[in-house]
C-alpha positions in Angstrom: 30.8 -16.6 -9.9 32.0 -13.0 -10.4 32.6 -11.0 -7.2 30.5 -7.9 -6.5 32.0 -4.5 -6.3 33.3 -4.0 -2.7 31.7 -0.5 -2.5 28.4 -2.1 -3.5 28.8 -4.8 -0.9 29.2 -2.3 1.9 26.6 0.0 0.4 28.9 3.1 0.5 30.1 5.6 -2.0 33.5 5.3 -3.6 34.7 8.4 -1.6 33.5 7.0 1.7 35.6 7.9 4.7 37.2 5.3 7.0 34.6 6.0 9.6 31.8 5.5 7.1 33.4 2.2 6.0 33.6 0.9 9.6 30.0 2.0 10.3 28.7 0.2 7.2 30.7 -2.9 8.0 29.5 -3.0 11.6 25.9 -2.7 10.4 26.2 -5.6 7.9 28.2 -7.8 10.3 25.5 -7.4 13.0 22.8 -8.3 10.4 24.4 -11.3 8.8 26.6 -12.8 11.5 26.2 -16.6 11.5 25.4 -16.6 15.3 22.4 -14.5 14.5 21.4 -16.5 11.5 22.0 -20.2 12.3 21.7 -22.4 9.3 21.3 -19.5 6.8 23.9 -20.1 4.1 23.0 -16.9 2.3 23.5 -14.8 5.5 26.9 -16.5 6.0 28.0 -15.7 2.5 26.9 -12.1 2.9 28.9 -11.9 6.1 32.0 -13.2 4.5 31.5 -10.9 1.5 31.2 -7.9 3.8 34.3 -9.0 5.8 36.4 -9.3 2.6 35.2 -5.9 1.3 36.0 -4.1 4.5 39.4 -5.8 4.8 40.4 -4.4 1.4 38.8 -1.0 1.6 40.0 -0.2 5.1 43.6 -0.6 4.1 44.8 2.5 2.2 47.3 0.6 -0.1 44.8 -2.2 -0.9 42.1 0.3 -1.5 44.3 2.3 -3.9 45.1 -0.9 -5.8 41.5 -1.9 -5.9 40.3 1.5 -7.2 42.9 1.3 -10.0 42.8 -2.3 -11.1 39.6 -3.7 -9.5 39.6 -7.2 -8.0 42.7 -8.1 -10.0 44.7 -5.5 -8.0 44.1 -7.2 -4.7 43.8 -10.8 -5.7 45.2 -12.9 -2.9 45.2 -10.0 -0.5 41.6 -10.3 0.7 40.9 -12.9 3.4 44.4 -12.7 4.9 43.2 -11.4 8.2 43.8 -7.8 7.3 47.6 -7.9 7.4 49.6 -8.6 4.2 52.4 -7.1 2.2 50.4 -3.9 1.6 50.5 -2.7 5.2 49.1 -3.2 8.6 45.4 -3.3 7.6 42.5 -3.2 10.1 42.5 -4.8 13.5 39.6 -7.2 13.4 39.9 -8.0 17.1 38.9 -4.4 17.8 36.0 -4.5 15.4 34.6 -7.8 16.5 34.9 -7.1 20.2 33.1 -3.8 19.6 30.4 -5.3 17.5 30.0 -8.8 19.0 31.3 -8.5 22.5 28.1 -9.4 24.1 27.3 -12.2 21.7 30.4 -14.0 22.6 30.1 -13.2 26.3 32.6 -10.4 26.5 31.9 -7.2 28.2 34.6 -5.1 26.6 36.8 -5.0 23.6 40.2 -6.7 23.4 41.8 -3.3 23.8 39.4 -1.9 26.3 36.8 0.5 25.0 33.1 0.8 25.7 31.3 -2.1 27.2 28.3 -3.6 25.3 25.2 -4.4 27.1 22.3 -6.7 26.2 18.9 -4.9 26.1 16.4 -5.4 28.9 13.7 -8.0 28.6 10.1 -6.7 28.4 6.8 -8.3 29.6 3.4 -7.8 28.2 0.2 -9.2 29.7 -2.2 -10.4 27.1 -5.8 -11.0 28.2 -7.8 -13.7 26.4 -11.3 -15.1 26.7 -11.5 -18.8 27.5 -12.6 -19.6 24.0 -9.6 -17.7 22.5 -7.2 -19.5 24.8 -8.7 -22.9 24.0 -8.8 -22.5 20.2 -5.7 -20.2 19.8 -5.6 -17.1 17.6 -3.2 -14.5 16.2 -3.4 -11.0 17.8 -1.8 -7.7 17.3 -0.3 -6.0 20.3 1.2 -2.5 20.8 4.2 -2.5 23.0 6.0 0.6 24.5 9.7 0.3 24.0 12.9 2.2 23.8 14.3 2.3 20.2 17.6 3.6 18.9 17.3 7.3 18.1 16.9 7.7 14.3 18.4 11.2 14.4 21.8 10.2 15.9 21.6 6.4 15.1 21.9 5.6 18.8 25.2 7.5 19.4 23.5 10.2 21.5 25.5 12.9 19.8 24.3 15.7 17.5 24.2 14.6 13.8 25.3 11.1 14.7 28.8 12.0 15.5 31.1 9.9 17.6 30.9 10.3 21.4 34.1 11.5 23.2 36.3 9.1 25.1 35.7 9.3 28.8 38.7 11.2 30.3 38.3 9.5 33.6 38.6 5.8 32.5 40.1 6.6 29.1 37.5 4.5 27.3 37.9 1.3 29.4 34.5 1.7 31.2 36.1 1.0 34.6 38.7 2.5 36.9 41.0 1.0 39.5 41.0 2.3 43.0 44.0 1.7 45.2 43.3 0.9 48.9 46.5 0.1 50.7 47.9 -3.1 49.2 44.7 -3.8 47.3 43.6 -2.6 43.9 39.8 -2.6 43.3 38.2 -2.4 39.9 35.0 -0.4 39.7 32.6 0.9 37.1 33.6 4.3 36.0 31.4 6.8 37.9 31.5 9.4 35.1 30.5 7.3 32.1 28.7 4.5 34.0 30.8 1.9 32.2 30.1 3.0 28.6 33.7 4.4 28.1 32.3 7.4 26.4 30.6 10.7 27.2 28.4 12.9 25.2 29.4 16.6 25.1 27.2 17.6 22.2 23.9 15.8 22.9 21.3 15.0 20.2 18.3 17.3 20.3 15.8 14.4 19.8 17.0 12.0 22.5 18.9 14.5 24.7 22.1 12.3 24.6 20.4 9.1 25.7 20.7 7.5 22.2 17.2 6.0 22.6 13.7 7.3 22.4 10.3 6.1 23.7 8.3 4.5 20.9 5.4 2.1 20.4 5.6 -0.8 18.1 2.9 -3.2 16.8 3.7 -6.9 16.9 1.8 -10.0 15.7 1.6 -12.7 18.3 0.5 -16.3 17.4 -1.2 -17.7 20.5 -1.2 -21.5 20.3 -4.4 -23.5 21.2 -4.6 -24.6 24.7 -2.7 -21.9 26.6 -3.7 -21.0 30.1 -3.1 -18.3 32.6 0.6 -18.1 33.5 1.9 -19.4 30.2 4.4 -17.2 28.4 5.2 -16.7 24.8 8.8 -15.5 24.0 9.4 -13.2 21.1 13.2 -13.2 20.7 14.8 -9.8 20.0 11.7 -7.8 20.6 12.8 -6.3 23.9 14.7 -3.1 24.4 17.7 -2.5 22.1 21.2 -3.1 23.6 23.7 -0.4 24.3 26.9 0.1 22.4 26.0 -2.5 19.8 24.8 -5.1 22.2 21.9 -7.5 21.2 18.3 -6.6 22.0 16.4 -8.2 24.8 13.3 -10.4 24.5 9.6 -9.8 24.9 7.7 -12.2 27.1 3.9 -12.2 26.4 2.2 -13.3 29.7 -1.2 -15.0 29.2 -4.1 -14.1 31.4 -7.4 -15.8 30.8 -10.5 -13.9 31.8 -13.1 -15.6 34.1 -15.9 -17.3 32.1 -19.5 -17.0 33.1 -20.2 -20.7 32.8 -16.9 -22.7 32.8 -14.0 -23.0 35.2 -10.8 -24.6 33.8 -8.8 -27.1 35.8 -5.9 -28.2 33.8 -7.3 -29.9 30.7 -10.8 -30.3 32.3 -13.6 -27.9 32.4 -16.1 -27.6 35.2 -19.6 -26.1 35.3 -22.6 -25.9 37.6 -25.9 -27.3 36.3 -29.0 -26.4 38.2 -31.9 -28.9 38.0 -35.4 -28.9 39.3 -36.5 -31.1 42.2 -38.8 -32.9 39.7 -36.0 -33.9 37.3 -33.8 -34.8 40.3 -36.6 -37.1 41.6 -38.0 -38.6 38.4 -35.0 -38.3 36.1 -34.9 -36.7 32.7 -32.8 -35.1 30.0 -31.5 -31.6 29.6 -29.1 -29.7 27.3 -25.8 -28.5 28.7 -23.3 -26.1 26.9 -19.8 -27.1 25.8 -17.2 -25.1 23.9 -18.2 -27.1 20.8 -22.0 -26.6 21.1 -24.7 -28.3 23.1 -24.9 -31.9 24.3 -27.7 -33.9 26.0 -27.1 -34.9 29.6 -29.2 -37.7 31.0 -30.2 -37.3 34.7 -31.2 -40.6 36.4 -34.0 -40.7 38.9 -33.1 -40.0 42.5 -30.1 -37.8 41.6 -28.8 -35.9 44.7 -27.4 -32.3 44.7 -23.6 -32.3 44.2 -23.6 -35.3 41.8 -20.9 -34.9 39.2 -21.4 -36.2 35.6 -18.4 -36.5 33.3 -18.7 -35.8 29.5 -15.7 -37.3 27.9 -13.5 -35.3 25.5 -15.4 -32.0 25.9 -12.6 -30.3 27.8 -9.3 -28.7 26.5 -6.5 -30.1 24.4 -3.3 -29.2 26.4 -1.0 -26.7 24.7 1.9 -29.2 25.0 -0.2 -32.0 23.3 -2.1 -34.9 24.6 -5.8 -36.0 24.6 -8.6 -33.5 25.3 -9.8 -33.3 28.9 -13.4 -33.8 30.0 -16.4 -31.6 30.9 -17.4 -32.1 34.6 -21.0 -31.1 35.2 -22.0 -30.8 38.9 -25.7 -30.7 39.4 -27.4 -28.6 41.9 -31.0 -29.3 42.9 -32.8 -26.0 43.0 -35.4 -25.4 45.7 -38.6 -23.9 44.2 -39.5 -20.3 45.3 -42.5 -18.0 45.1 -45.0 -20.9 45.4 -48.7 -20.4 44.8 -51.2 -21.7 47.4 -52.1 -24.6 45.2 -48.4 -25.6 44.9 -48.0 -25.3 48.7 -50.9 -27.6 49.3 -49.5 -30.2 46.8 -46.1 -30.0 48.4 -47.5 -30.5 51.9 -49.4 -33.5 50.8 -46.3 -34.8 49.0 -44.3 -34.2 52.2 -46.8 -36.2 54.3 -46.5 -39.2 52.0 -42.6 -38.9 52.2 -42.7 -38.9 56.0 -44.9 -41.9 56.0 -42.3 -43.8 53.9 -39.5 -42.9 56.4 -36.1 -44.2 55.4 -37.4 -45.6 52.2 -37.7 -42.1 50.6 -35.1 -40.1 52.6 -32.2 -42.5 53.4 -29.7 -39.7 54.1 -32.1 -37.7 56.3 -33.0 -40.8 58.2 -29.4 -41.8 58.7 -28.5 -38.2 59.8 -31.4 -38.1 62.3 -30.3 -41.5 63.8 -26.8 -40.1 64.3 -28.1 -37.0 66.0 -30.3 -39.2 68.3 -27.3 -41.3 69.3 -25.2 -38.2 70.0 -27.7 -36.8 72.5 -28.2 -40.2 74.1 -24.4 -40.4 74.7 -24.4 -37.0 76.3 -26.7 -38.3 79.1 -24.0 -40.6 80.4 
């Protein structure tokens, strides 16, 4: 397969300066590095292609030979680590420590220089209804974030120029303080560990290199989430400093209270009021579920507080497993605003209950017996 033109690979003009070449290579290397694109063969090939192109074009002798004879003029020179017969070539340790220092766990370049810092993680609270949390959905959210300044491309300097090396730490980002026999290393107080200072700040970001923006993201909420669950969006946090990787965005789920149901794990609970007639004689009534209505059979003599379980009408957990149940707790409602006729009927009904004693009111009779024994014990 024929090789592409090196200038085309780096996306620069043929008269590009050394600084422009390095900037283009850094951008492509950050984009296509294998650690950022695991398992992506195309990205790995693009990374190797950009590395080879920069290795040739950053060396004056190799570049001159390439400009005159094309790929034939540098055959065998590319891929030699940047040092061959043509001259010293670029120092890739410097470039990779600058670009990938934080990826590989380093805080500074092999020769010192500005430290790279991973961007801060962000948190966003997403409120959902119970139905949305149970069924899942895709939502659009707007997140305030700090983005690299477009005017200076994150350098903080006017027109995207290069920041000056800090004169206090000479670009290392830290200084050594001698105290007697001990030498203590501290973060440079002038540049705060960046190794550079901005003397001609960008008008848009005022030298910070980042601006406050808002971005819209699509979040896929899986079915079954609950309050406290988090969805991680990798790389959607704040951008890193000095070429460091961005942080992550954590979407925190908060389910709003429901007017009917209360969730307990994979189960749902609800309160079902029933009349004293249905509680006494039994009957059927319709109760709501998240899938529609179902019929609940109430046996005769049901007491207030009785819990009926409807299988499979709860929630399917987000991590998998069977659906929970719907637990219906019945509450016998005392009638109010009675008419005279209703009062008379209830009084007659009450007289017949009293005549039956324990037969009709077993709990009341048992409770009254207990109270009687309690007062009898007090006499002694």
